[in-house]
SEBATI-552171 format. One line per 8 residues: their letters; for each residue x, y, z of N, C-alpha, C. Coordinates in Angstrom, 2 decimals, padded with zeros to 5 digits. Example, Ala and Ser with C-alpha at 12.3 -4.5 7.8 and 13.67 -1.06 7.14 Angstrom:
! residues 2
AS> 013.19,-005.69,007.80,012.30,-004.50,007.80,013.20,-003.30,007.80 ~ 012.85,-002.25,007.08,013.67,-001.06,007.14,012.90,000.03,007.87 .
This chain:
! residues 245
MLEHTRNY> 104.29,-040.46,041.74,105.42,-040.50,042.68,106.73,-040.68,041.91 ~ 106.73,-041.57,040.90,107.93,-041.80,040.13,108.33,-040.55,039.36 ~ 107.35,-039.84,038.81,107.64,-038.63,038.06,108.17,-037.53,038.98 ~ 107.58,-037.45,040.19,108.09,-036.48,041.18,109.55,-036.79,041.50 ~ 109.84,-038.10,041.66,111.20,-038.51,041.98,112.16,-038.11,040.86 ~ 111.72,-038.35,039.62,112.56,-037.97,038.48,112.83,-036.46,038.50 ~ 111.75,-035.66,038.70,111.92,-034.21,038.70,112.85,-033.75,039.80 ~ 112.69,-034.34,040.99,113.54,-033.96,042.12,114.99,-034.31,041.84 .
RSSQLLDF> 115.24,-035.56,041.42,116.62,-036.01,041.26,117.30,-035.33,040.09 ~ 116.58,-035.16,038.98,117.20,-034.50,037.84,117.47,-033.03,038.17 ~ 116.56,-032.39,038.89,116.78,-031.00,039.28,117.96,-030.88,040.23 ~ 118.05,-031.82,041.17,119.17,-031.81,042.11,120.49,-031.96,041.37 ~ 120.54,-032.91,040.45,121.77,-033.16,039.71,122.12,-031.96,038.84 ~ 121.13,-031.40,038.13,121.39,-030.28,037.24,121.81,-029.04,038.02 ~ 121.22,-028.84,039.20,121.63,-027.71,040.04,123.07,-027.87,040.50 ~ 123.44,-029.11,040.85,124.83,-029.35,041.29,125.79,-029.12,040.12 .
IHTITKPL> 125.45,-029.65,038.94,126.29,-029.48,037.76,126.43,-028.00,037.42 ~ 125.32,-027.25,037.50,125.36,-025.82,037.22,126.29,-025.11,038.20 ~ 126.28,-025.58,039.45,127.13,-024.96,040.46,128.61,-025.14,040.15 ~ 128.95,-026.30,039.56,130.35,-026.55,039.21,130.74,-025.80,037.94 ~ 129.85,-025.83,036.92,130.21,-025.23,035.64,130.11,-023.71,035.68 ~ 129.17,-023.20,036.45,129.05,-021.74,036.64,128.91,-021.46,038.13 ~ 129.96,-021.71,038.87,129.88,-021.71,040.33,129.89,-020.32,040.95 ~ 129.38,-020.26,042.17,129.52,-019.05,042.96,130.97,-018.92,043.39 .
PERMEAAA> 131.58,-017.77,043.18,133.00,-017.61,043.51,133.34,-017.96,044.95 ~ 132.44,-017.59,045.88,132.73,-017.86,047.29,132.73,-019.35,047.59 ~ 131.88,-020.12,046.90,131.88,-021.57,047.08,133.16,-022.19,046.53 ~ 133.54,-021.75,045.34,134.76,-022.27,044.74,135.97,-021.97,045.61 ~ 136.02,-020.75,046.12,137.15,-020.35,046.96,137.19,-021.18,048.25 ~ 136.01,-021.38,048.85,135.95,-022.15,050.09,136.34,-023.61,049.85 ~ 135.85,-024.21,048.75,136.18,-025.60,048.45,137.66,-025.76,048.11 ~ 138.20,-024.81,047.36,139.62,-024.86,047.00,140.50,-024.72,048.24 .
KATGADPE> 140.10,-023.83,049.12,140.87,-023.63,050.35,140.83,-024.87,051.23 ~ 139.68,-025.54,051.26,139.52,-026.72,052.12,140.28,-027.93,051.58 ~ 140.47,-027.98,050.26,141.06,-029.18,049.65,142.42,-028.94,049.00 ~ 142.83,-027.68,048.92,144.11,-027.39,048.28,144.06,-027.47,046.77 ~ 142.89,-027.34,046.19,142.74,-027.40,044.73,143.31,-026.15,044.08 ~ 144.14,-026.33,043.04,144.70,-025.19,042.33,143.82,-024.86,041.12 ~ 144.06,-023.72,040.45,143.22,-023.33,039.31,143.17,-024.37,038.20 ~ 144.28,-025.06,037.94,144.30,-026.07,036.89,143.37,-027.24,037.22 .
LMQFCRIY> 143.39,-027.68,038.47,142.51,-028.78,038.88,141.06,-028.36,038.81 ~ 140.77,-027.14,039.23,139.40,-026.64,039.19,138.89,-026.58,037.76 ~ 139.74,-026.15,036.82,139.34,-026.09,035.42,139.13,-027.49,034.85 ~ 139.97,-028.43,035.24,139.81,-029.83,034.82,138.44,-030.35,035.25 ~ 138.06,-030.07,036.49,136.75,-030.51,036.98,135.62,-029.85,036.21 ~ 135.75,-028.55,035.94,134.72,-027.84,035.19,134.49,-028.48,033.81 ~ 135.59,-028.80,033.12,135.48,-029.34,031.77,134.69,-030.65,031.77 ~ 135.03,-031.55,032.70,134.37,-032.85,032.68,132.96,-032.80,033.24 .
VQKIKLLV> 132.70,-031.92,034.20,131.33,-031.78,034.68,130.46,-031.15,033.60 ~ 131.06,-030.25,032.80,130.32,-029.69,031.67,129.95,-030.79,030.68 ~ 130.83,-031.75,030.47,130.53,-032.88,029.59,129.36,-033.69,030.13 ~ 129.35,-033.91,031.45,128.22,-034.63,032.07,126.93,-033.86,031.85 ~ 126.99,-032.54,032.05,125.81,-031.72,031.87,125.26,-031.83,030.45 ~ 126.15,-031.77,029.46,125.72,-031.87,028.07,125.06,-033.22,027.79 ~ 125.63,-034.29,028.35,125.06,-035.62,028.17,123.68,-035.72,028.82 ~ 123.54,-035.16,030.02,122.25,-035.19,030.72,121.22,-034.38,029.96 .
DEHLEQIP> 121.60,-033.17,029.53,120.67,-032.32,028.78,120.19,-033.01,027.51 ~ 121.09,-033.70,026.83,120.76,-034.32,025.54,119.90,-035.57,025.71 ~ 120.11,-036.31,026.80,119.45,-037.62,026.93,118.52,-037.70,028.15 ~ 118.13,-036.58,028.70,117.37,-036.58,029.96,116.12,-037.45,029.90 ~ 115.37,-037.39,028.81,114.11,-038.13,028.72,114.33,-039.63,028.62 ~ 115.50,-040.06,028.19,115.77,-041.49,028.03,116.55,-042.09,029.20 ~ 117.03,-041.25,030.10,117.85,-041.75,031.20,116.96,-042.34,032.29 ~ 117.18,-043.58,032.70,116.37,-044.17,033.78,116.51,-043.35,035.08 .
VSMFKNKL> 115.43,-043.31,035.84,115.43,-042.58,037.09,116.56,-043.07,038.01 ~ 116.82,-044.38,037.96,117.83,-044.97,038.84,119.22,-044.42,038.59 ~ 119.45,-043.81,037.42,120.77,-043.26,037.12,121.04,-041.97,037.88 ~ 119.97,-041.29,038.28,120.15,-040.02,039.00,120.36,-040.32,040.47 ~ 121.56,-040.79,040.77,121.86,-041.17,042.13,122.92,-040.25,042.72 ~ 123.08,-040.38,044.00,123.93,-039.48,044.77,125.36,-039.41,044.26 ~ 125.88,-040.52,043.75,127.30,-040.57,043.40,127.54,-040.62,041.89 ~ 126.60,-040.16,041.09,126.76,-040.24,039.66,128.02,-039.51,039.20 .
IRNFFDYL> 128.22,-038.29,039.67,129.37,-037.50,039.23,130.66,-038.11,039.74 ~ 130.67,-038.55,040.99,131.89,-039.15,041.53,132.22,-040.46,040.82 ~ 131.21,-041.24,040.47,131.46,-042.48,039.72,132.02,-042.18,038.33 ~ 131.50,-041.14,037.70,132.00,-040.73,036.39,133.49,-040.40,036.47 ~ 133.87,-039.65,037.49,135.28,-039.28,037.63,136.15,-040.50,037.96 ~ 135.60,-041.46,038.67,136.38,-042.67,038.96,136.80,-043.37,037.67 ~ 135.92,-043.36,036.68,136.25,-044.03,035.42,137.29,-043.27,034.60 ~ 137.61,-042.05,035.01,138.67,-041.30,034.34,140.05,-041.76,034.79 .
RQDYDPVI> 140.10,-042.63,035.80,141.40,-043.11,036.29,142.15,-043.91,035.22 ~ 141.41,-044.49,034.28,142.08,-045.27,033.24,142.76,-044.36,032.20 ~ 142.44,-043.08,032.23,143.04,-042.14,031.27,143.95,-041.10,031.92 ~ 143.81,-040.93,033.25,144.59,-039.91,033.95,145.24,-040.49,035.20 ~ 146.21,-039.78,035.72,146.88,-040.17,036.95,145.86,-040.29,038.07 ~ 145.76,-041.46,038.73,144.79,-041.62,039.83,144.93,-040.57,040.93 ~ 146.13,-040.07,041.14,146.33,-039.02,042.15,145.54,-037.76,041.79 ~ 145.53,-037.43,040.51,144.77,-036.27,040.04,143.28,-036.49,040.28 .
IDRCQNFL> 142.80,-037.69,039.98,141.38,-037.98,040.16,141.02,-037.95,041.65 ~ 141.90,-038.44,042.50,141.66,-038.36,043.95,141.49,-036.91,044.40 ~ 142.34,-036.04,043.86,142.24,-034.62,044.21,140.94,-034.02,043.69 ~ 140.55,-034.44,042.49,139.26,-033.99,041.95,138.11,-034.45,042.85 ~ 138.17,-035.69,043.30,137.10,-036.21,044.15,136.99,-035.41,045.45 ~ 138.10,-035.06,046.03,138.08,-034.26,047.25,137.46,-032.89,047.00 ~ 137.82,-032.30,045.89,137.28,-030.98,045.54,135.78,-031.06,045.28 ~ 135.35,-032.06,044.50,133.93,-032.23,044.20,133.12,-032.50,045.46 .
KAIKKLVK> 133.69,-033.28,046.37,133.00,-033.57,047.62,132.80,-032.31,048.44 ~ 133.81,-031.44,048.44,133.70,-030.18,049.19,132.65,-029.27,048.57 ~ 132.60,-029.23,047.22,131.58,-028.44,046.53,130.19,-028.98,046.85 ~ 130.06,-030.30,046.79,128.77,-030.94,047.06,128.27,-030.58,048.47 ~ 129.17,-030.60,049.43,128.79,-030.26,050.80,128.27,-028.84,050.89 ~ 128.92,-027.92,050.21,128.48,-026.52,050.23,127.14,-026.36,049.52 ~ 126.95,-027.09,048.40,125.67,-027.01,047.68,124.53,-027.53,048.55 ~ 124.77,-028.66,049.22,123.73,-029.26,050.06,123.33,-028.35,051.20 .
EDFPLQYF> 124.29,-027.59,051.74,123.98,-026.69,052.85,122.99,-025.61,052.44 ~ 123.01,-025.23,051.15,122.14,-024.16,050.66,121.04,-024.67,049.73 ~ 120.87,-026.00,049.67,119.93,-026.54,048.70,118.49,-026.19,049.07 ~ 117.68,-025.68,048.12,116.30,-025.28,048.43,115.46,-026.44,048.95 ~ 114.74,-026.21,050.01,113.96,-027.27,050.63,112.75,-027.70,049.81 ~ 112.37,-026.88,048.81,111.20,-027.27,048.00,111.45,-028.50,047.15 ~ 112.72,-028.93,047.05,113.03,-030.15,046.31,112.81,-031.41,047.14 ~ 112.47,-031.25,048.41,112.37,-032.40,049.30,110.95,-032.56,049.82 .
YRTSEIIE> 110.55,-033.81,050.04,109.28,-034.11,050.68,109.46,-034.08,052.19 ~ 108.40,-033.71,052.91,108.41,-033.84,054.36,108.33,-035.33,054.72 ~ 108.86,-035.69,055.87,108.84,-037.09,056.31,107.40,-037.61,056.34 ~ 106.49,-036.82,056.87,105.09,-037.25,056.97,104.48,-037.49,055.58 ~ 104.91,-036.71,054.58,104.39,-036.89,053.22,104.91,-038.18,052.59 ~ 106.18,-038.49,052.85,106.76,-039.73,052.33,106.01,-040.93,052.93 ~ 105.77,-040.89,054.24,105.08,-041.99,054.92,103.66,-042.14,054.38 ~ 102.97,-041.04,054.22,101.60,-041.07,053.71,101.55,-041.67,052.30 .
EARLHGAG> 102.47,-041.25,051.43,102.50,-041.75,050.06,102.81,-043.24,050.04 ~ 103.76,-043.65,050.88,104.13,-045.07,050.94,102.96,-045.93,051.41 ~ 102.24,-045.45,052.40,101.08,-046.19,052.91,100.01,-046.35,051.83 ~ 099.83,-045.32,051.02,098.83,-045.40,049.95,099.16,-046.51,048.96 ~ 100.44,-046.83,048.84,100.86,-047.89,047.92,101.03,-049.23,048.63 ~ 100.62,-049.31,049.90,100.70,-050.56,050.64,102.08,-050.92,051.13 ~ 102.97,-049.94,051.20,104.35,-050.21,051.60,104.50,-050.23,053.12 ~ 105.53,-050.93,053.57,105.92,-050.86,054.97,106.91,-049.73,055.15 .
IIIPHPEQ> 107.05,-049.27,056.38,107.96,-048.15,056.66,108.99,-048.61,057.68 ~ 110.24,-048.75,057.24,111.33,-049.12,058.12,112.36,-048.00,058.11 ~ 112.76,-047.55,059.28,113.73,-046.45,059.39,115.13,-047.02,059.51 ~ 116.03,-046.70,058.55,117.39,-047.23,058.58,118.36,-046.28,059.28 ~ 119.64,-046.58,059.20,120.73,-045.76,059.75,120.54,-045.49,061.24 ~ 120.81,-046.49,062.05,120.54,-046.43,063.49,121.06,-045.19,064.21 ~ 122.22,-044.71,063.83,122.81,-043.60,064.58,122.28,-042.25,064.13 ~ 121.34,-042.24,063.18,120.87,-040.96,062.64,119.36,-040.77,062.74 .
YWPILLAD> 118.62,-041.75,063.28,117.16,-041.62,063.20,116.52,-041.08,064.48 ~ 117.31,-040.48,065.35,116.76,-039.97,066.61,115.53,-039.08,066.43 ~ 115.54,-038.08,065.51,114.37,-037.22,065.38,113.10,-037.98,065.04 ~ 113.22,-039.01,064.16,112.04,-039.78,063.78,111.56,-040.63,064.95 ~ 112.49,-041.19,065.71,112.13,-041.98,066.88,111.38,-041.13,067.89 ~ 111.85,-039.91,068.10,111.22,-039.01,069.06,109.90,-038.46,068.54 ~ 109.79,-038.30,067.21,108.57,-037.73,066.63,107.40,-038.70,066.64 ~ 107.66,-039.98,066.87,106.61,-040.99,066.96,105.78,-041.08,065.67 .
YDVDGYEV> 106.46,-041.12,064.53,105.78,-041.26,063.24,105.17,-042.65,063.11 ~ 104.30,-042.79,062.12,103.66,-044.07,061.81,104.64,-044.94,061.04 ~ 105.44,-045.70,061.76,106.42,-046.59,061.11,106.21,-048.01,061.63 ~ 106.71,-048.97,060.87,106.57,-050.37,061.25,107.75,-050.88,062.06 ~ 108.91,-050.27,061.88,110.06,-050.76,062.61,111.29,-049.90,062.41 ~ 112.32,-050.23,063.18,113.59,-049.52,063.13,114.75,-050.50,062.94 ~ 115.67,-050.11,062.08,116.92,-050.85,061.98,117.80,-050.41,063.16 ~ 118.24,-051.35,063.96,119.05,-051.00,065.13,120.51,-051.40,064.97 .
WNPQSQRY> 120.81,-052.11,063.88,122.19,-052.56,063.64,122.43,-052.67,062.15 ~ 123.61,-052.24,061.70,124.15,-052.64,060.40,125.66,-052.56,060.50 ~ 126.41,-053.07,059.53,127.87,-053.14,059.67,128.55,-051.81,059.93 ~ 127.90,-050.71,059.55,128.50,-049.39,059.78,127.93,-048.70,061.00 ~ 126.91,-049.26,061.61,126.24,-048.61,062.74,125.97,-049.63,063.83 ~ 126.94,-049.81,064.70,126.82,-050.84,065.75,126.92,-050.26,067.16 ~ 127.27,-048.99,067.23,127.60,-048.40,068.53,126.43,-048.39,069.51 ~ 125.22,-048.09,068.99,124.08,-047.89,069.90,123.05,-049.01,069.82 .
TEFLISVV> 123.42,-050.15,069.26,122.44,-051.22,069.01,121.68,-051.62,070.28 ~ 122.39,-051.95,071.34,121.71,-052.42,072.55,120.85,-051.33,073.17 ~ 121.33,-050.12,073.15,120.53,-049.01,073.69,119.26,-048.81,072.88 ~ 119.37,-048.85,071.55,118.21,-048.65,070.70,117.19,-049.76,070.85 ~ 117.66,-050.98,071.05,116.74,-052.08,071.31,115.93,-051.79,072.58 ~ 116.61,-051.28,073.59,115.93,-050.95,074.85,114.89,-049.85,074.64 ~ 115.23,-048.86,073.80,114.29,-047.76,073.54,113.04,-048.28,072.82 ~ 113.24,-049.11,071.79,112.09,-049.67,071.06,111.27,-050.57,071.96 .
NRKNQERG> 111.92,-051.38,072.78,111.18,-052.25,073.71,110.34,-051.43,074.68 ~ 110.91,-050.34,075.16,110.16,-049.49,076.09,108.96,-048.85,075.41 ~ 109.15,-048.41,074.16,108.03,-047.81,073.43,106.93,-048.84,073.19 ~ 107.30,-050.09,072.96,106.30,-051.14,072.77,105.51,-051.40,074.04 ~ 106.19,-051.34,075.17,105.51,-051.52,076.45,104.50,-050.40,076.67 ~ 104.86,-049.19,076.27,103.97,-048.05,076.45,102.77,-048.11,075.51 ~ 102.92,-048.81,074.38,101.86,-048.88,073.37,100.76,-049.86,073.74 ~ 101.02,-050.72,074.71,100.00,-051.66,075.15,099.57,-052.61,074.06 .
NQKRILIF> 098.28,-052.57,073.71,097.74,-053.49,072.71,097.87,-052.98,071.27 ~ 098.49,-051.83,071.09,098.69,-051.32,069.74,099.73,-052.17,068.99 ~ 099.78,-051.98,067.68,100.73,-052.70,066.84,102.16,-052.50,067.34 ~ 102.91,-053.60,067.46,104.28,-053.51,067.94,105.20,-052.85,066.91 ~ 106.17,-052.09,067.40,107.24,-051.59,066.54,108.26,-052.72,066.40 ~ 108.62,-053.06,065.19,109.52,-054.17,064.95,110.98,-053.74,064.98 ~ 111.83,-054.69,065.35,113.28,-054.46,065.40,113.93,-055.19,064.23 ~ 114.71,-054.45,063.45,115.38,-055.00,062.28,116.89,-054.85,062.38 .
MGDDTHLG> 117.60,-055.78,061.77,119.03,-055.65,061.55,119.23,-055.45,060.04 ~ 120.24,-054.73,059.64,120.47,-054.49,058.22,121.82,-054.98,057.77 ~ 121.87,-055.58,056.58,123.18,-056.03,056.07,123.94,-054.88,055.42 ~ 123.23,-053.75,055.15,123.86,-052.56,054.56,124.58,-052.90,053.26 ~ 124.00,-053.82,052.50,124.60,-054.22,051.24,124.42,-053.11,050.20 ~ 125.49,-052.74,049.55,125.47,-051.70,048.53,125.53,-052.37,047.15 ~ 124.36,-052.59,046.57,124.32,-053.28,045.28,125.01,-052.46,044.20 ~ 124.98,-051.13,044.35,125.65,-050.28,043.37,127.14,-050.54,043.31 .
EKVKDKEF> 127.74,-050.93,044.44,129.16,-051.25,044.44,129.43,-052.58,043.75 ~ 128.51,-053.52,043.90,128.71,-054.86,043.34,128.70,-054.86,041.81 ~ 127.98,-053.92,041.20,127.88,-053.92,039.74,128.98,-053.11,039.07 ~ 129.78,-052.39,039.86,130.89,-051.62,039.28,132.07,-052.55,038.98 ~ 132.91,-052.14,038.05,134.13,-052.90,037.79,134.96,-052.98,039.06 ~ 135.62,-054.11,039.28,136.31,-054.36,040.55,137.31,-053.28,040.92 ~ 138.00,-052.73,039.92,139.02,-051.74,040.25,138.43,-050.42,040.76 ~ 137.12,-050.25,040.58,136.46,-049.03,041.03,135.58,-049.25,042.26 .
QDQDKAAR> 135.58,-050.45,042.79,134.71,-050.78,043.93,135.32,-050.36,045.26 ~ 134.46,-050.02,046.19,134.83,-049.95,047.60,134.75,-051.40,048.08 ~ 135.89,-052.02,048.31,135.92,-053.46,048.58,135.14,-053.84,049.84 ~ 135.13,-052.97,050.84,134.39,-053.28,052.07,132.90,-053.39,051.78 ~ 132.36,-052.43,051.04,130.93,-052.44,050.72,130.59,-053.53,049.72 ~ 131.44,-053.71,048.73,131.16,-054.71,047.69,131.17,-056.12,048.25 ~ 131.92,-056.36,049.32,132.04,-057.71,049.88,130.89,-058.08,050.80 ~ 130.05,-057.14,051.15,128.97,-057.43,052.09,127.96,-058.38,051.47 .
EIGYQPAW> 127.59,-059.37,052.25,126.69,-060.42,051.78,125.24,-060.06,052.06 ~ 124.40,-060.19,051.06,122.99,-059.87,051.22,122.36,-060.80,052.25 ~ 121.73,-060.22,053.25,121.05,-061.01,054.27,121.91,-061.46,055.43 ~ 123.22,-061.17,055.40,124.11,-061.59,056.49,123.98,-060.60,057.64 ~ 123.41,-061.08,058.75,123.12,-060.23,059.90,123.54,-060.93,061.20 ~ 124.82,-060.95,061.50,125.32,-061.68,062.67,124.83,-061.15,064.00 ~ 124.28,-059.95,064.01,123.81,-059.37,065.28,122.71,-060.22,065.93 ~ 121.94,-060.93,065.11,120.88,-061.77,065.68,121.45,-062.86,066.58 .
EDLSISKK> 122.68,-063.29,066.30,123.29,-064.37,067.09,124.24,-063.85,068.17 ~ 124.44,-062.55,068.22,125.31,-061.97,069.24,124.69,-062.17,070.62 ~ 125.45,-062.77,071.58,124.89,-063.15,072.88,124.36,-061.94,073.65 ~ 125.13,-060.85,073.65,124.72,-059.67,074.41,123.43,-059.08,073.84 ~ 123.36,-058.99,072.52,122.16,-058.46,071.88,120.97,-059.41,072.06 ~ 121.24,-060.70,071.95,120.17,-061.70,072.06,119.45,-061.62,073.39 ~ 120.17,-061.33,074.46,119.53,-061.23,075.78,118.44,-060.19,075.78 ~ 118.71,-059.04,075.20,117.71,-057.98,075.17,116.54,-058.33,074.25 .
LIRNQVSR> 116.83,-059.09,073.20,115.77,-059.48,072.27,114.85,-060.53,072.89 ~ 115.46,-061.53,073.53,114.69,-062.64,074.10,113.73,-062.16,075.18 ~ 114.19,-061.20,075.99,113.34,-060.69,077.08,112.03,-060.12,076.55 ~ 112.03,-059.69,075.30,110.83,-059.06,074.74,110.25,-059.86,073.58 ~ 110.54,-061.17,073.58,110.01,-062.08,072.56,110.30,-061.60,071.13 ~ 111.51,-061.11,070.93,111.91,-060.66,069.60,112.89,-061.68,069.02 ~ 112.66,-062.08,067.78,113.57,-062.97,067.08,113.50,-062.65,065.59 ~ 114.48,-063.11,064.85,114.47,-062.86,063.41,113.23,-063.49,062.77 .
TRTIQEYK> 112.91,-064.73,063.17,111.76,-065.43,062.59,110.47,-064.68,062.87 ~ 110.30,-064.25,064.11,109.06,-063.55,064.45,108.97,-062.20,063.74 ~ 110.09,-061.50,063.62,110.10,-060.23,062.91,109.67,-060.40,061.46 ~ 110.21,-061.45,060.80,109.84,-061.72,059.41,108.34,-062.03,059.31 ~ 107.85,-062.83,060.21,106.44,-063.21,060.18,105.53,-061.99,060.39 ~ 105.88,-061.17,061.38,105.04,-060.01,061.68,105.08,-058.97,060.56 ~ 106.26,-058.78,059.98,106.37,-057.80,058.90,105.63,-058.30,057.65 ~ 105.72,-059.60,057.39,104.98,-060.18,056.26,103.48,-060.00,056.44 .
AILDG> 103.02,-060.17,057.69,101.60,-059.99,057.97,101.17,-058.54,057.70 ~ 102.06,-057.59,058.03,101.76,-056.18,057.78,101.62,-055.93,056.28 ~ 102.55,-056.45,055.49,102.52,-056.24,054.05,101.34,-056.96,053.40 ~ 101.02,-058.16,053.91,099.89,-058.92,053.37,098.56,-058.28,053.72 ~ 098.55,-057.58,054.87,097.30,-057.00,055.34,096.93,-055.76,054.59 .
């Protein structure tokens, strides 16, 4: 599984880098039009992304899997602020983001696992399955996959919390004596932001406290939880039992 992850992430990164260094003209034109990037800015981005590519090619076998993350290229450009005008780097970031969006729209699906395959692999390793990002998990909720619980709240996703609690409660009622679906709150802590130098941090994400979940004490939310014997303590106990079992 770890080797598959390395292959997927390194391939994804190298494909993205290749797109910037030897891009499709229509993608470059579309990204430039969307962001107002001029030829000089585009060439600046090409030069530094080419440098990243050379570094990855040279050290691929020694680079930890954790380094191949979604924002590697954007983080690299952030560190160029100490050598270049931050306004220029902001413009580069906008351009790179537009390119990334176009690449993702056409990214080959063979680089991705199916949801059912991820769940099956995780179960083989004794893992629990919790679905995060409350406002985005509708397809998984409707598909009725083998999961242990759903995150219904985090600092960036609060709009549908009470509704989602009602949906999970209703599904539990329909399940009868089957294993209950658990309700989780998430602190949405971004550890990657905490380890960056302060001048490069997103202060909102970096300030989030691990384990801080005020939604459990929210009166409106608590009413829906209490009606169905849901509490933070019980959720922890039940989830621990799942992992221990």
